[in-house]
C-alpha positions as CSV (number, residue, x, y, z in Angstrom):
1,M,0.1,0.5,0.3
2,R,1.2,3.2,-1.0
3,S,1.3,5.6,1.9
4,V,-0.4,8.7,1.8
5,Y,2.6,10.6,3.3
6,T,5.6,10.9,0.9
7,N,8.0,11.3,4.2
8,D,8.3,11.4,7.9
9,Y,8.3,15.6,7.9
10,R,4.6,15.4,6.2
11,L,3.5,13.4,9.4
12,I,5.0,14.9,11.9
13,G,3.8,17.9,10.3
14,S,0.0,16.5,10.2
15,A,0.5,15.9,13.6
16,I,1.8,19.3,14.9
17,L,-1.4,20.7,12.5
18,V,-3.8,18.4,14.8
19,L,-2.3,19.9,17.8
20,I,-2.7,23.8,16.9
21,L,-6.5,22.6,15.6
22,V,-7.1,21.2,19.1
23,A,-5.8,24.3,20.6
24,L,-7.8,26.8,18.6
25,T,-10.6,24.7,18.5
26,I,-10.7,25.2,22.6
27,T,-10.1,28.6,22.1
28,T,-12.7,29.1,19.4
29,L,-15.1,27.4,22.1
30,Q,-14.9,29.3,25.0
31,S,-14.1,33.0,23.7
32,G,-14.6,33.2,20.3
33,P,-12.1,32.9,17.0
34,P,-8.4,34.4,17.5
35,R,-8.4,37.9,16.5
36,F,-6.0,37.0,13.6
37,I,-8.7,34.4,12.2
38,H,-11.1,36.9,12.8
39,T,-9.9,39.5,10.7
40,L,-9.4,37.0,8.0
41,D,-12.8,35.9,8.2
42,F,-13.7,40.1,8.3
43,I,-12.1,40.6,5.3
44,F,-14.5,37.9,3.4
45,H,-17.1,38.6,4.8
46,E,-17.1,42.4,3.4
47,A,-16.2,41.1,0.2
48,G,-19.1,38.9,0.5
49,H,-21.2,41.9,0.7
50,V,-19.9,43.5,-2.4
51,L,-20.0,40.7,-4.6
52,F,-23.8,39.9,-3.5
53,M,-24.4,43.9,-3.5
54,P,-26.2,43.6,-7.0
55,F,-28.6,40.8,-6.3
56,G,-30.5,43.3,-4.1
57,Y,-30.6,44.8,-0.9
58,L,-31.2,41.9,1.5
59,I,-29.1,39.5,-0.7
60,G,-26.4,42.1,-0.5
61,L,-26.5,41.5,3.3
62,M,-26.5,38.0,3.7
63,G,-23.6,38.3,1.5
64,G,-21.1,38.6,4.1
65,T,-22.4,35.7,5.8
66,L,-21.9,33.7,2.5
67,G,-18.5,35.2,1.5
68,Q,-17.6,34.2,4.5
69,L,-18.4,30.7,3.6
70,M,-18.0,30.6,0.1
71,V,-14.3,30.8,0.5
72,P,-13.3,28.1,2.8
73,T,-15.2,26.3,0.7
74,A,-14.1,26.6,-2.3
75,F,-10.8,25.5,-0.5
76,T,-12.1,22.6,0.8
77,L,-13.4,21.4,-2.1
78,Y,-10.3,22.6,-3.9
79,F,-7.6,20.1,-1.6
80,W,-10.1,17.4,-2.0
81,R,-10.3,17.1,-6.0
82,K,-6.4,17.1,-5.3
83,K,-6.7,14.3,-3.1
84,E,-4.7,16.4,-0.5
85,Y,-6.8,15.6,2.7
86,V,-5.2,16.3,5.3
87,S,-5.4,20.7,3.7
88,S,-8.9,19.4,2.4
89,F,-9.8,18.6,6.1
90,A,-7.6,22.1,7.6
91,M,-10.3,23.8,5.3
92,L,-13.3,22.3,6.5
93,W,-11.8,23.3,10.3
94,W,-11.9,27.2,8.6
95,I,-15.4,26.1,7.9
96,G,-16.6,25.2,11.0
97,E,-14.4,28.0,12.9
98,N,-16.2,30.6,10.3
99,L,-19.7,29.2,11.5
100,I,-18.7,30.0,15.3
101,D,-17.8,33.8,14.1
102,I,-21.1,34.1,12.8
103,S,-23.3,32.1,15.2
104,L,-21.7,35.1,17.3
105,Y,-23.2,37.8,15.0
106,I,-26.1,36.2,15.0
107,Q,-27.1,35.9,18.6
108,D,-26.1,39.3,19.0
109,A,-28.7,41.1,16.6
110,V,-30.9,41.1,19.1
111,Y,-28.8,43.2,21.4
112,R,-26.2,44.8,19.1
113,T,-23.1,45.4,21.5
114,L,-21.0,43.9,18.9
115,P,-18.5,46.7,17.8
116,L,-19.2,47.1,14.0
117,W,-16.2,48.3,12.0
118,N,-18.3,51.6,11.0
119,E,-20.8,52.7,13.2
120,N,-23.1,53.9,10.7
121,L,-23.6,50.5,9.1
122,L,-26.5,48.2,9.6
123,H,-26.1,45.1,11.8
124,D,-26.4,42.9,9.4
125,W,-28.1,39.4,10.7
126,H,-30.4,42.3,13.0
127,Y,-31.9,43.1,9.8
128,I,-32.1,39.9,8.1
129,L,-33.7,38.5,11.1
130,I,-36.5,41.3,11.2
131,E,-36.6,41.2,7.6
132,F,-38.3,37.2,7.8
133,G,-39.8,37.8,11.6
134,S,-37.2,36.2,13.4
135,L,-35.3,38.2,15.3
136,R,-37.2,36.7,18.7
137,H,-35.2,33.1,16.8
138,A,-31.8,34.9,16.7
139,L,-30.5,33.3,20.0
140,T,-31.6,29.4,19.1
141,L,-31.0,30.2,15.4
142,G,-27.1,31.4,16.5
143,A,-27.1,28.1,18.9
144,A,-27.6,26.0,16.0
145,V,-25.1,27.3,13.8
146,R,-22.6,27.3,16.8
147,F,-23.6,23.4,17.6
148,V,-22.8,23.1,13.4
149,G,-19.6,24.6,13.7
150,A,-18.5,23.1,16.3
151,S,-19.4,19.6,14.9
152,I,-17.4,20.6,11.6
153,M,-15.0,21.4,13.3
154,L,-14.3,18.0,16.0
155,I,-15.0,16.2,12.2
156,A,-12.0,18.4,10.6
157,V,-9.6,17.3,13.6
158,L,-10.8,14.0,13.5
159,G,-10.3,13.3,9.6
160,I,-6.8,14.6,10.2
161,V,-6.4,12.2,12.7
162,W,-7.6,9.8,10.4
163,Q,-5.4,10.7,7.4
164,I,-2.0,9.9,9.9
165,W,-3.3,7.0,11.0
166,R,-4.4,5.9,7.4
167,S,-0.8,6.7,6.2
168,T,1.0,4.4,9.0
169,G,-0.2,1.3,7.4
170,V,-2.3,0.3,10.3
171,V,-5.9,0.3,8.7
172,G,-5.6,-2.8,5.8
173,R,-2.9,-4.7,7.4
174,K,-4.1,-7.8,8.6
175,T,-2.8,-9.2,11.7
């Protein structure tokens, strides 16, 4: 059986990646995404508004969340098609992290205490939920999105662990 890993360095790198993602998962679930990741998410969020703006005001507002999810989803699919499964699972983790970030924004729709980069802007999710008559469900929706995000992050880390285990040749070995 040909190993997924061409050398020990790739195996060690994947193991280090698991440790980093576990630490980032714990941090993200306890206190929200670290600033360096949130800043990256924010860039794609704002780009999503611009990208979806031509489709109308409401879709433009939703575009922030869509943009935030489209970029890591595109990378996840790209790496999966290239059979770079560890990279694909790392990008899947990023989708989960984005969902945690989004869940905080959804839950904030009721109270609007999170700082916006410009105080003259609307709170996307406040406006979106009002448009759908669902503002009263913001906390429940945010909790559900958080659960999905945390589940995806866990699945992604376990996927990398599976790839490491598979590369050792233990899977499929007859004892």
